[in-house]
C-alpha angles and dihedrals in degrees: 000000000000094000095038095054092043094050091045092052093053092044094049093049092047092049093047092053092049094049094042090054093055103033123050113239117243121247090256088076091062089097088076101105120198089224088073090059093093097030096059096061090055092051091048091050091054092049090049092053090050091048093050091050093049092045091052091046090055092048093053118095119247111279114256123238122253114283090218093064120100115262094246095049089043092056092047093048093045092052093047092048092050091049091052092047092049089054094048095043095085091046090054093050090049091053091048090050091049092049092048091049089049091053092052093046092045091051090051090052091048092055091047091049092052090049092050091048091058094041091060096058103033121119110251103184141026116257143148115247144164116227145154108262122207113200115228117201123321123320123268091231139001130243110252120154093192091057091040085236121151132211117256121177137165110231142162121237122211134172092026116192126182114249102237098176111099097223132143123245092256092052092048091050091055093044118087113240096194090090089062093057097083091042091053094048092048098042092058102229125204109324097205117087121229127198112221138169109245117211139180124170129195112283132158089235094060118112105246095207094050095043091052089062095058096078090049096054109120130216110274094018119137124217135168114242142174108226142177108224122206131179123244115270118217124222090252092052096043115091092191114037120166113256108305094321115132103207093180092063092042093053094040089052086059090049093246117161099198147323128276128198114207114239102167133003125208115236090216109077123181119210122213091244095056108101096182094077121070093220091051091045091054091052092045092049095046098042115103126223087254093058092046089052090050091049091050093051092045089051089056088050089050092051090053090051092050089049091055092041094060113117088002095152093054093060126085119253092251092050090047092055093045089056090044092055089046089055090046092053091051105044106006090248106144095169094112097049112102129215094259093058093047089051090050092054090044092053091049090050094236100108088123091066092065090065127076102257132186089268092067093049094043094047093052091044092053093048094050092044091053091049092050092047090050091052092046092051089047102046110012114022090155087080088079088068088067102034129022119245094252091052092053089052091045096052091048092049093048093049094046092044094054094042093051091043089055089046091056096047099271093265119180097264093049094043091047091055093048095049090043091058090049093048095047091050092051091049090053092048096047094037091225109175099235131126127238091251090055090050089051091051093048089051092050090051093046092052089049090051092050093047116009092187088068085083087071092061117096090209089062093060098037092046099050096037091050094048090047091052090047091052091048093048092048091052092051092045092049092052091047094047093049091050093046091047094051093047097045099039093092094046091050092051092051091050093050092051093047101043101025129247097254095053092047096046096089093047089049091054092050092048092049091050093049091048090051091051092050091049091049092049093047090049093048091046089048092051095044094051094042095048094042097089095047090044090053092045093052100037108017093231143050133202113240092199091062087082090065103033094049089062092073101016096063093050092045091052097037099046106027116016100038096045092047090046091051092046090053090049090055092046090050089067090057109024116009095188092061089047090057092055093052090046089052088057093047091047091051091052091050091046092056091044089057091050090050092051094046089051091050091051092056093060114106092232089065093061091100099034093132128086108208121186134134111246124202130182092268090062090045090052090052090052091049091051089048092055096039096085089051094050095048122079113283112268097022093096124008111251091221086074088074088069091076097058089038090057092046091048093048091050092049093050091045090051092050093048091051107045139333102203144003093216128077106274131181115211123196111218119209122235133178095243120077092208095053120073131187130190134170124207118211124189132157118261118244123234094264092051091047090052091048089051090051091050091051089047094239110170101178125085095340092161096057142041120220129191126184121214121197124184134181109206098186113128115232097218096042128081113239135168110278116252120254091193112106125203092249092051092048092049091050092051092047092049092052092048093049091049089051088056090049092246109148098174140015127230093203147348126220116197119192116191127191 
């Protein structure tokens, strides 16, 4: 029941968010007040506690009568108690069913409330405005014309006023916007705040002096800007959507109401700590202690970025990316990583190593806890009279985990680790009889209640599913190891007596090393196969070489790069020069790792390292049914049953890889440029064409003909935004889309220019 209700809650919330994004809600849902957004999770938590207590009460056996009672009275009381319990049993089951239904309905209402909350503040139409912009956190990328990198930053708009002057972007950039400040403050612009994603990409018309200030904007700083607002475009509405990436869901998961392109930037910025300005004073008075803490932490992250960004132009491209990855592994700041490095990690199947994972948080928490315990035992051992030793370690680990998770942006993997440490400690304190997997599921549901749009983050699914698989694999491995140890202990002792321990020591080391390698390979293979369906569903492709590269990359990052990086971060607070030396070592290791991966990708055998196939929920269901017998206790369901869904899944993937249709079909291929369109026409080859292909000894796609149509819709006499899509990038996107459609070769290409 626990797993069924939990899975149903998450499925219902995900389905509600998906449907609500595509179908407008009727007026009858207007009763959903955003004030209930924080009240509903508290009510759901109370219902969950009651449900768990009732469920445990039902699972407990009937209490035995007192052993001191006479036999006759004992039998009479036992029979009466059994009769009463039998009468109350249906009522208990009814209450449990009602509470479970209340949880599901409450979760549905929470998802709808979150949707309504974002719908009320979203940008509905494109317009040019002037507004006060408050910077939130650090930017997603930096403005660098030499790297062709644009500026992207999450910000909050306030006091929004429509821009009535019909001026071009160049004229607005030359015109000073300071004179508009008093008019905006006096005219009382839009009172509601809107969160947008600011962007500005390299352009010859950009004001160099204003653009140079973008990378120096600090978290919490306010600045007056002229902007072009635009609503979010869903994947269904977008004609050109970059390869398989749903920007609408990605932005919605970050609670962003729209996009804003920077037209002009005021030279007078007002920080939140400046009390002399009324605007800054308003921000300072209204800012909570939480936001001030976040701004302080984000300023530390910005200082580390600026430290790594020093003398950036003097470094080679390879050295720049090695430093960028080092910074990403320390603070989660991926702003300096370019597209080529991201594609390299994606091809190697190790993109997950670029993110701050639970390993980073847990490793730092363990180190700090050990240091605190050592200091306590050295200088104040009397503390253990008040708190046990494990509680001291636990409190230190919780504090360090949450602080470091905040320092890295509080992404899902880091937040999951911090909350997991807190939950496991509470379970140990309260002695609640629940397993670690049940705690993990409860944490996943709790995070979905607090923020339903976390279900639209790929990291949420990959993080929780991967940890669940690791815990399940660890339980099975522990049981197998204990059984194998008990059965082979006598044999091992006899061999040691007969051969001698010294002569068998080298052989024992080799056997342990081989056993460790086999366990690592089995674990990696288990994770790769188990995560393959969800990876294909989220990204549309999977790197087959990730199965091999992860064998040494995970150990290299987890045991060498990450510990050295964290050590350098701690040393930076005390002695920055020593930190630079450690970072130089880490950067050198990352640099040589990039060279190794680049060399591997040039091998001919890696030409078809990608597995492309469209995945729907039917295929995901077949994969879940295939893994179900292996996740359940041994003997409950025969594991040979998994052959049936495995066969169906293999046949479906093979069918998708071979051909989609036997009728002429036109597929629209997404690009990242609104003026460039691509389409491919597929139609079956007739018998004459097939015979001609056989005569020409064609072995690829003999049963179908495919033509690619490319068109550039830019008008020659009209000024449009320059394209950031290079020929290499367009070819890469088209190759990926064609492979997804199981097209291995083209019979012709038609290019239509303007």
